[in-house]
N, CA, C and O of each residue as an XYZ file, in Angstrom:
744
protein
N       0.789     -1.246      0.159
C      -0.074     -0.118      0.189
C       0.965      1.248     -0.050
O       1.041      1.793     -1.151
N       1.676      1.668      1.039
C       2.883      2.509      0.927
C       3.927      1.820      0.476
O       4.128      0.607      0.543
N       4.754      2.886     -0.111
C       6.019      2.319     -0.578
C       6.871      3.375     -0.149
O       6.803      4.496     -0.652
N       7.770      3.033      0.870
C       8.794      3.828      1.465
C      10.247      3.503      0.984
O      10.784      2.415      1.188
N      10.848      4.577      0.308
C      12.183      4.481     -0.110
C      13.151      4.546      1.240
O      13.055      5.381      2.139
N      13.937      3.651      1.170
C      15.091      3.794      2.187
C      16.110      4.992      1.919
O      16.704      4.905      0.844
N      16.429      6.157      2.760
C      17.406      6.844      2.470
C      18.945      6.451      2.966
O      18.969      5.800      4.011
N      19.692      6.629      2.616
C      21.026      6.397      2.632
C      21.278      6.891      4.427
O      20.760      7.850      4.999
N      22.096      6.020      4.909
C      22.392      6.698      6.383
C      23.220      7.802      6.342
O      24.128      7.724      5.515
N      23.155      8.893      7.059
C      23.726      9.927      7.177
C      25.387      9.360      7.334
O      25.856      8.418      7.972
N      26.078     10.489      6.366
C      27.385     10.188      6.802
C      27.853     11.288      7.669
O      27.116     12.257      7.854
N      29.162     11.207      8.282
C      29.751     12.114      9.006
C      30.222     13.070      7.978
O      30.699     12.658      6.921
N      30.089     14.545      8.291
C      30.627     15.559      7.053
C      31.924     16.059      7.693
O      32.055     16.472      8.845
N      32.973     15.934      6.626
C      34.177     16.320      7.041
C      34.490     17.946      7.008
O      35.404     18.448      7.662
N      33.460     18.811      6.017
C      33.680     20.193      6.374
C      32.679     20.595      7.639
O      31.808     19.830      8.052
N      32.914     21.794      8.139
C      32.369     22.369      9.016
C      31.335     23.420      9.051
O      30.816     23.908     10.055
N      31.075     23.742      7.639
C      30.269     24.460      6.974
C      28.860     24.905      7.803
O      28.567     26.002      8.279
N      28.076     23.596      7.795
C      26.773     23.739      8.646
C      26.676     23.025      9.991
O      25.811     23.176     10.855
N      27.813     22.158      9.995
C      27.755     21.412     11.213
C      28.155     22.078     12.549
O      29.021     22.953     12.541
N      27.609     21.729     13.594
C      28.065     22.297     14.789
C      29.718     22.440     15.338
O      30.450     21.515     15.689
N      29.978     23.633     15.295
C      31.425     23.875     15.796
C      31.819     23.021     17.011
O      30.998     22.727     17.880
N      33.097     22.636     17.041
C      33.484     21.847     18.206
C      33.679     22.961     19.426
O      33.503     24.153     19.174
N      34.043     22.527     20.728
C      34.034     23.250     21.654
C      35.661     23.756     21.520
O      36.548     22.990     21.144
N      35.854     24.945     21.831
C      37.145     25.738     21.656
C      38.321     24.904     21.789
O      39.097     24.805     20.838
N      38.563     24.189     23.068
C      39.367     23.534     23.377
C      39.616     22.112     23.125
O      40.579     21.460     23.529
N      38.440     21.631     22.264
C      38.700     20.287     21.669
C      38.838     20.377     20.129
O      38.207     21.206     19.474
N      39.791     19.382     19.523
C      40.039     19.621     18.247
C      38.982     18.881     17.405
O      38.397     17.897     17.857
N      38.724     19.423     16.043
C      37.846     18.807     15.409
C      38.402     17.415     14.987
O      39.581     17.173     14.729
N      37.170     16.383     14.954
C      37.771     14.856     14.714
C      38.226     15.051     13.087
O      37.630     15.711     12.235
N      39.289     14.381     12.956
C      39.874     14.150     11.614
C      40.874     15.322     11.301
O      41.634     15.117     10.354
N      40.986     16.567     11.989
C      41.512     17.579     11.435
C      43.061     17.628     12.448
O      43.197     17.069     13.536
N      43.996     18.366     11.803
C      45.186     18.432     12.269
C      44.995     19.237     13.536
O      44.009     19.972     13.590
N      45.880     19.176     14.623
C      45.860     19.823     15.750
C      46.227     21.379     15.535
O      47.045     21.765     14.700
N      45.569     22.140     16.328
C      45.459     23.659     16.103
C      46.781     24.256     16.415
O      47.495     23.736     17.272
N      47.116     25.228     15.824
C      48.533     26.252     16.168
C      48.260     26.624     17.722
O      47.141     26.363     18.164
N      49.110     27.151     18.474
C      48.871     27.772     19.717
C      48.315     28.910     19.749
O      48.614     29.676     20.666
N      47.387     29.292     18.772
C      46.617     30.474     18.865
C      45.215     30.488     19.776
O      44.464     29.526     19.619
N      44.906     31.322     20.530
C      43.693     31.273     21.494
C      42.589     31.318     20.757
O      42.376     32.146     19.872
N      41.675     30.215     21.181
C      40.472     30.278     20.530
C      39.456     31.368     20.986
O      39.403     31.610     22.192
N      38.675     32.022     20.160
C      37.807     32.832     20.439
C      36.537     32.280     21.519
O      35.988     31.178     21.484
N      36.329     33.161     22.261
C      35.297     32.390     23.346
C      34.012     33.142     22.704
O      34.032     34.197     22.070
N      32.825     32.294     23.043
C      31.555     32.456     22.596
C      30.731     32.893     23.525
O      31.267     32.923     24.632
N      29.587     33.259     23.503
C      28.626     33.593     24.393
C      29.080     34.999     25.214
O      30.169     35.566     25.132
N      27.955     35.373     26.002
C      28.399     36.406     26.874
C      29.517     36.256     27.783
O      29.714     35.109     28.185
N      30.455     37.366     28.278
C      31.354     37.311     29.252
C      30.839     37.769     30.243
O      30.029     38.673     30.038
N      31.113     37.307     31.827
C      30.893     38.152     32.782
C      31.742     39.501     33.098
O      31.390     40.453     33.795
N      32.668     39.360     32.557
C      33.505     40.603     32.511
C      33.136     41.593     31.146
O      32.766     41.258     30.020
N      33.358     42.760     31.649
C      33.242     43.736     30.628
C      34.146     43.478     29.401
O      34.967     42.565     29.491
N      34.067     44.218     28.235
C      34.617     44.325     27.105
C      36.116     44.774     27.240
O      36.965     44.504     26.390
N      36.349     45.451     28.336
C      37.715     46.075     28.454
C      38.608     44.751     28.922
O      39.816     44.865     28.716
N      38.250     43.772     29.399
C      39.080     42.678     29.902
C      39.332     42.926     31.188
O      39.196     44.039     31.697
N      39.827     41.606     31.965
C      40.135     41.594     33.135
C      41.542     41.577     33.528
O      42.082     40.497     33.285
N      42.336     42.514     34.098
C      43.620     42.232     34.552
C      43.644     41.460     36.011
O      42.855     41.622     36.942
N      44.822     40.541     35.935
C      44.901     39.748     37.115
C      46.252     39.844     37.966
O      47.302     39.458     37.453
N      46.232     40.290     39.091
C      47.706     39.864     40.067
C      47.661     38.827     40.734
O      47.224     38.715     41.879
N      48.251     37.748     39.846
C      48.282     36.346     40.335
C      48.876     36.158     41.904
O      49.510     36.948     42.604
N      48.464     34.949     42.132
C      48.701     34.437     43.832
C      49.877     34.672     44.081
O      50.096     35.010     45.245
N      51.079     34.594     43.125
C      52.396     34.554     43.768
C      53.225     35.919     43.536
O      54.452     36.014     43.506
N      52.234     37.008     43.370
C      52.663     38.338     43.343
C      52.446     39.132     44.744
O      51.560     38.783     45.524
N      53.136     40.002     44.958
C      52.915     41.005     45.808
C      53.291     42.304     45.307
O      54.235     42.586     44.569
N      52.272     43.174     45.897
C      52.414     44.572     45.228
C      52.241     45.664     46.477
O      51.382     45.588     47.355
N      53.147     46.584     46.364
C      53.284     47.685     47.487
C      52.877     49.109     46.794
O      53.666     49.576     45.972
N      52.029     49.604     47.008
C      51.805     50.864     46.297
C      50.142     50.885     45.909
O      49.489     49.844     45.995
N      49.586     52.032     45.520
C      48.153     52.125     45.338
C      47.989     51.680     43.688
O      48.887     51.807     42.856
N      46.908     51.244     43.479
C      46.585     50.706     42.181
C      45.303     51.560     41.725
O      44.340     51.396     42.473
N      45.101     52.405     40.691
C      43.808     52.907     40.411
C      43.642     53.044     38.612
O      44.587     53.190     37.837
N      42.453     52.967     38.305
C      42.106     52.915     36.777
C      40.504     52.721     36.708
O      39.690     52.617     37.625
N      40.342     52.710     35.419
C      39.058     52.537     35.225
C      38.590     51.118     34.763
O      37.426     50.933     34.407
N      39.463     50.185     34.775
C      39.320     48.718     34.349
C      38.899     47.605     35.208
O      38.338     48.001     36.229
N      39.006     46.284     35.096
C      38.572     45.446     35.694
C      39.695     44.899     36.457
O      40.759     45.044     35.855
N      39.806     44.255     37.712
C      41.091     43.780     38.324
C      40.468     42.730     39.035
O      39.386     42.790     39.619
N      41.421     41.522     38.920
C      41.098     40.514     39.836
C      42.360     40.431     40.777
O      43.502     40.464     40.320
N      42.087     40.323     42.084
C      43.460     40.131     42.961
C      43.439     39.062     43.444
O      42.512     38.837     44.222
N      44.445     37.978     43.180
C      44.712     36.942     43.679
C      46.027     36.590     44.464
O      46.352     35.497     44.928
N      46.818     37.987     44.505
C      48.020     37.849     45.220
C      47.704     38.804     46.460
O      46.672     38.699     47.122
N      48.606     39.654     46.679
C      48.699     40.857     47.852
C      49.124     41.914     47.404
O      50.058     42.101     46.625
N      48.250     42.834     48.029
C      48.325     44.262     47.857
C      48.515     45.105     49.030
O      47.705     44.935     49.941
N      49.328     45.886     49.172
C      49.648     46.872     50.322
C      49.436     48.311     49.995
O      50.411     49.060     49.954
N      48.222     48.754     49.756
C      47.848     50.224     49.547
C      46.431     50.050     48.848
O      45.819     48.997     48.671
N      46.098     51.220     48.529
C      44.410     51.549     48.262
C      44.260     51.034     46.704
O      45.197     51.297     45.950
N      43.173     50.342     46.208
C      42.936     50.221     45.226
C      41.663     50.808     44.508
O      40.702     50.591     45.246
N      41.350     51.335     43.592
C      40.351     52.102     43.078
C      40.360     51.808     41.557
O      41.252     52.248     40.831
N      39.212     50.955     41.044
C      39.179     50.412     39.662
C      37.854     50.405     39.345
O      37.117     50.670     40.294
N      37.291     50.170     38.233
C      35.696     50.024     37.838
C      35.205     48.885     38.332
O      34.107     48.978     38.882
N      35.770     47.719     38.283
C      35.165     46.392     38.986
C      36.288     45.584     39.688
O      37.363     45.370     39.127
N      36.057     45.233     40.686
C      37.248     44.548     41.466
C      36.702     43.115     42.147
O      35.600     42.996     42.684
N      37.554     42.213     42.032
C      37.004     40.819     42.370
C      38.543     40.515     43.279
O      39.639     40.522     42.719
N      38.344     40.254     44.782
C      39.405     39.801     45.580
C      39.079     38.331     45.508
O      38.009     37.922     45.960
N      40.023     37.463     44.919
C      39.880     36.316     44.803
C      40.519     35.755     46.198
O      41.187     36.399     47.007
N      40.088     34.205     46.270
C      40.062     33.393     47.458
C      41.469     33.549     48.062
O      41.552     33.823     49.259
N      42.568     33.396     47.328
C      43.985     33.736     47.786
C      44.507     35.351     47.821
O      45.639     35.787     48.033
N      43.515     35.914     47.592
C      43.904     37.746     47.316
C      43.656     38.298     48.676
O      42.796     37.825     49.420
N      44.538     39.460     49.041
C      44.452     40.186     50.104
C      44.829     41.448     49.907
O      45.781     41.649     49.153
N      44.193     42.502     50.512
C      44.376     43.937     50.380
C      44.480     44.483     51.435
O      43.439     44.450     52.091
N      45.502     45.102     52.001
C      45.638     45.872     53.103
C      45.710     47.221     52.501
O      46.737     47.562     51.914
N      44.525     48.140     52.622
C      44.208     49.271     52.213
C      42.689     49.440     51.806
O      41.920     48.480     51.759
N      42.341     50.674     51.532
C      40.989     51.101     51.447
C      40.749     50.554     49.766
O      41.700     50.626     48.988
N      39.527     50.064     49.349
C      39.153     49.525     48.344
C      37.885     50.488     47.768
O      36.933     50.847     48.461
N      38.046     50.752     46.649
C      36.701     51.540     45.985
C      36.453     51.106     44.507
O      37.479     51.126     43.826
N      35.324     50.723     43.867
C      35.082     50.199     42.709
C      33.463     50.469     42.658
O      32.769     50.737     43.639
N      32.997     50.335     41.250
C      31.505     50.112     41.266
C      30.999     48.883     41.612
O      29.851     48.807     42.048
N      31.780     47.784     41.463
C      31.504     46.628     41.547
C      32.594     45.805     42.594
O      33.788     45.673     42.327
N      32.060     45.377     43.606
C      33.341     44.788     44.553
C      32.846     43.410     45.173
O      31.957     43.257     46.010
N      33.743     42.314     44.475
C      33.201     40.958     44.887
C      34.500     40.508     45.942
O      35.634     40.442     45.468
N      34.291     40.246     47.195
C      35.454     39.794     48.072
C      35.268     38.268     48.132
O      34.127     37.882     48.385
N      36.134     37.432     47.954
C      36.525     36.382     48.084
C      37.257     35.754     49.165
O      36.998     34.768     49.855
N      38.428     36.724     49.145
C      39.569     36.675     50.220
C      39.453     37.625     51.291
O      38.426     37.855     51.929
N      40.648     38.192     51.454
C      40.917     39.170     52.717
C      40.836     40.632     52.265
O      41.358     41.017     51.218
N      40.143     41.446     53.118
C      40.275     43.002     52.746
C      40.361     43.330     54.364
O      39.544     43.011     55.228
N      41.536     44.026     54.505
C      41.668     44.901     55.893
C      41.517     46.377     55.464
O      42.498     46.884     54.919
N      40.525     47.049     55.623
C      40.425     48.453     55.166
C      39.307     48.776     54.742
O      38.623     47.800     54.434
N      38.731     49.960     54.567
C      37.359     50.274     53.941
C      37.125     49.983     52.526
O      37.926     50.299     51.647
N      35.840     49.279     52.281
C      35.428     49.070     51.097
C      34.326     49.878     50.703
O      33.371     50.108     51.444
N      34.458     50.349     49.447
C      33.459     51.426     48.923
C      32.916     51.072     47.461
O      33.768     50.890     46.591
N      31.675     50.969     47.153
C      30.976     50.532     45.811
C      29.673     50.923     45.538
O      29.074     51.614     46.362
N      29.172     50.597     44.546
C      27.723     50.743     44.366
C      27.125     49.499     44.712
O      26.020     49.495     45.254
N      27.828     48.274     44.420
C      27.261     46.754     44.698
C      28.533     46.306     45.281
O      29.622     46.402     44.716
N      28.318     45.792     46.490
C      29.402     45.073     46.993
C      28.909     43.481     47.662
O      27.890     43.328     48.336
N      29.713     42.571     47.363
C      29.338     41.229     47.600
C      30.375     40.387     48.406
O      31.472     40.099     47.928
N      29.942     39.975     49.751
C      30.983     39.058     50.419
C      30.527     37.726     50.298
O      29.493     37.277     50.792
N      31.647     36.908     49.372
C      30.997     35.507     49.356
C      31.608     34.910     50.743
O      32.296     35.560     51.531
N      31.262     33.673     50.877
C      31.299     32.797     51.965
C      32.637     32.550     52.377
O      32.759     31.907     53.420
N      33.712     32.933     51.764
C      35.119     32.732     52.122
C      35.768     34.086     52.403
O      36.951     34.247     52.704
N      34.887     34.996     52.272
C      35.523     36.396     52.594
C      35.870     36.720     53.925
O      35.417     36.039     54.845
N      36.674     37.747     54.154
C      37.211     38.316     55.472
C      37.438     39.665     55.201
O      38.367     40.104     54.522
N      36.558     40.312     55.755
C      36.602     41.975     55.732
C      36.573     42.543     57.279
O      35.669     42.325     58.086
N      37.769     43.323     57.514
C      37.871     44.182     58.647
C      37.970     45.403     58.148
O      39.021     45.766     57.619
N      36.890     46.212     58.242
C      36.718     47.484     57.945
C      35.110     48.052     57.737
O      34.130     47.326     57.906
N      35.041     49.401     57.363
C      33.731     49.769     57.090
C      33.276     49.471     55.589
O      34.116     49.082     54.778
N      32.127     49.629     55.274
C      31.731     48.968     54.121
C      30.559     50.165     53.775
O      29.621     50.374     54.544
N      30.755     50.906     52.517
C      29.784     51.943     51.909
C      29.542     51.538     50.672
O      30.435     51.465     49.827
N      28.073     51.178     50.402
C      27.578     50.593     49.354
C      26.141     50.859     49.118
O      25.454     50.858     50.139
N      25.668     51.038     48.243
C      24.161     50.950     47.632
C      23.517     49.732     47.835
O      22.352     49.751     48.232
N      24.140     48.573     47.607
C      23.733     47.306     47.595
C      24.787     46.474     48.309
O      25.972     46.590     47.995
N      24.426     45.719     49.170
C      25.339     44.941     50.099
C      24.624     43.370     50.009
O      23.424     43.126     50.136
N      25.618     42.486     49.777
C      25.205     41.185     50.213
C      26.465     40.542     50.761
O      27.630     40.714     50.402
N      25.935     39.711     51.776
C      26.963     38.910     52.690
C      26.389     37.490     52.858
O      25.314     37.208     53.388
N      27.406     36.528     52.244
C      26.916     35.296     52.393
C      27.130     34.702     53.699
O      27.850     35.206     54.561
N      26.382     33.443     53.843
C      26.558     32.922     55.369
C      27.969     32.311     55.386
O      28.190     31.467     54.517
N      28.897     32.595     56.196
C      30.282     31.961     56.600
C      31.252     33.275     56.317
O      32.363     33.284     56.846
N      30.907     34.193     55.628
C      31.649     35.281     55.435
C      31.881     35.980     56.838
O      30.993     36.083     57.684
N      33.141     36.435     56.986
C      33.624     37.293     58.316
C      33.447     38.864     57.817
O      33.775     39.307     56.717
N      32.900     39.517     58.809
C      32.822     41.149     58.569
C      32.716     41.601     60.001
O      32.062     41.199     60.963
N      33.689     42.698     59.790
C      34.021     43.519     61.284
C      33.937     44.916     60.980
O      34.963     45.438     60.545
N      32.797     45.703     61.141
C      33.173     46.865     60.998
C      31.773     47.557     60.755
O      30.751     47.052     61.219
N      31.751     48.673     60.049
C      30.373     49.627     60.133
C      29.428     49.337     58.607
O      30.146     48.832     57.744
N      28.496     49.488     58.319
C      27.854     49.517     57.153
C      27.244     51.022     57.056
O      26.600     51.568     57.951
N      27.575     51.583     55.791
C      26.989     52.722     55.515
C      26.256     52.668     54.333
O      26.939     52.671     53.309
N      25.230     52.628     54.221
C      24.344     52.112     53.000
C      23.496     53.332     52.814
O      22.760     53.857     53.650
N      23.772     53.776     51.299
C      23.131     54.966     50.675
C      23.350     55.146     49.365
O      23.780     54.176     48.741
N      23.137     56.260     48.736
C      23.881     56.841     47.475
C      25.034     57.342     47.643
O      25.348     57.836     48.726
N      25.735     57.307     46.761
C      26.975     58.469     46.840
C      26.797     59.559     46.618
O      25.829     59.852     45.916
N      27.580     60.486     47.082
C      27.039     61.869     47.038
C      27.624     62.394     45.648
O      28.737     62.147     45.183
N      26.578     63.199     45.080
C      26.817     63.851     43.920
C      27.997     64.853     44.000
O      28.378     65.316     45.075
N      28.520     65.144     42.880
C      29.737     66.424     42.977
C      28.917     67.503     43.579
O      27.699     67.612     43.439
N      29.727     68.329     44.295
C      29.209     69.652     45.079
C      28.619     70.468     43.932
O      29.362     70.808     43.011
N      27.405     70.782     43.932
C      26.859     71.934     42.763
C      26.477     73.211     43.685
O      26.531     73.294     44.912
N      26.144     74.019     42.896
C      25.842     75.446     43.500
C      24.605     75.103     44.429
O      23.628     74.490     44.000
N      24.727     75.562     45.783
C      23.525     75.335     46.687
C      22.213     75.786     46.189
O      22.071     76.806     45.514
N      21.256     74.995     46.541
C      19.995     75.469     46.005
C      19.565     76.362     47.067
O      19.868     76.070     48.224
N      18.807     77.554     46.787
C      18.173     78.471     47.819
C      17.178     77.665     48.231
O      16.539     76.971     47.439
N      16.913     77.693     49.794
C      15.958     76.869     50.416
C      14.881     77.810     50.907
O      15.133     78.905     51.409
N      13.524     77.266     50.713
C      12.562     78.248     51.196
C      11.947     77.937     52.638
O      11.076     78.576     53.229
N      12.662     76.731     53.072
C      12.251     76.475     54.624
C      13.076     77.287     55.575
O      14.220     77.578     55.225
N      12.589     77.718     56.835
C      13.450     78.271     57.821
C      14.417     77.347     58.035
O      14.260     76.141     57.843
N      15.815     78.068     58.583
C      17.019     77.249     59.039
C      16.667     76.393     60.117
O      17.160     75.266     60.147
N      15.911     76.753     60.974
C      15.571     75.783     62.160
C      14.527     74.937     61.952
O      14.005     74.466     62.963
N      13.983     74.549     60.617
C      13.338     73.528     60.314
C      14.079     72.034     60.230
O      15.169     71.832     59.695
N      13.369     71.190     60.780
C      14.053     69.880     60.903
C      13.566     69.116     59.594
O      12.420     69.222     59.157
N      14.533     68.357     59.032
C      14.274     67.588     58.085
C      13.263     66.692     58.134
O      13.182     66.215     59.266
N      12.190     66.118     57.135
C      11.265     65.290     57.323
C      11.781     64.029     57.583
O      12.945     63.696     57.358
N      10.846     63.275     58.095
C      11.218     61.849     58.467
C      11.951     60.985     57.564
O      12.880     60.278     57.956
N      11.503     61.032     56.219
C      11.879     60.248     55.425
C      12.996     60.603     54.483
O      12.963     60.140     53.343
N      14.083     61.464     54.900
C      15.106     61.851     54.317
C      16.150     60.944     53.665
O      16.098     59.738     53.904
N      17.057     61.417     52.890
C      17.658     60.337     51.951
C      19.221     60.228     52.685
O      20.160     59.657     52.131
N      19.301     60.802     53.860
C      20.579     60.399     54.378
C      21.026     59.143     54.689
O      20.231     58.433     55.305
N      22.403     58.565     54.341
C      22.604     57.170     54.588
C      22.327     56.749     55.816
O      22.298     57.656     56.649
N      22.059     55.404     56.311
C      21.980     54.827     57.099
C      23.016     54.353     57.664
O      23.703     53.695     56.883
N      23.601     54.449     59.202
C      24.615     53.621     59.476
C      24.280     52.607     60.575
O      23.500     52.844     61.497
N      25.032     51.293     60.368
C      24.665     50.010     60.758
C      25.823     49.789     61.608
O      26.914     49.867     61.045
N      25.806     49.547     62.759
C      27.468     49.160     63.653
C      27.319     47.738     63.670
O      26.292     47.318     64.201
N      28.283     46.751     63.110
C      28.190     45.457     62.924
C      29.248     44.891     63.828
O      29.699     43.766     63.614
N      29.704     45.712     64.942
C      31.010     45.255     65.869
C      30.075     44.531     66.757
O      28.887     44.759     66.983
N      30.928     43.530     67.255
C      30.457     42.559     68.479
C      30.315     43.597     69.799
O      31.091     44.543     69.935
N      29.398     43.353     70.609
C      29.487     44.031     71.900
C      28.756     45.430     71.841
O      28.540     46.012     72.904
N      28.358     46.002     70.622
C      28.269     47.421     70.425
C      26.684     47.455     70.742
O      26.070     48.521     70.705
């Protein structure tokens, strides 16, 4: 009644024109080993397009670091750090103040931490005050200091003329930052 023709079994393709490309670290079957050129990474990167600079675990740095880029610290720094995005790795240590838009601490920081978004991962050790708009502290992270939560102050502009009398108190819902004391016994 029905006549079905058998199609030939699919053959593996030797060209990669429409086939799914292999993973970057795996060679294509039947192809010669690639040269030592780095393979391009696909998909979105958790790091911005500026790239990530790394201070490796066997390095120590004495002095201040500043810039607009991204930095991962796996070594030790004695000095202040001011960058765009900062990750202090599990083996990283900073003795000084830290300031970045995004700060993630997995290692040790002894000094003030300031950022729009600050995350203390479970392996973090922070001994110093934290100023942040958003703060996340994982269970197991050690933190001793004060938290100042609020928006960063805008650059000083010309003072606005006030229509309220000078003796008037601000309303209850003002935008002043809150201070939370996290020291034991306080």
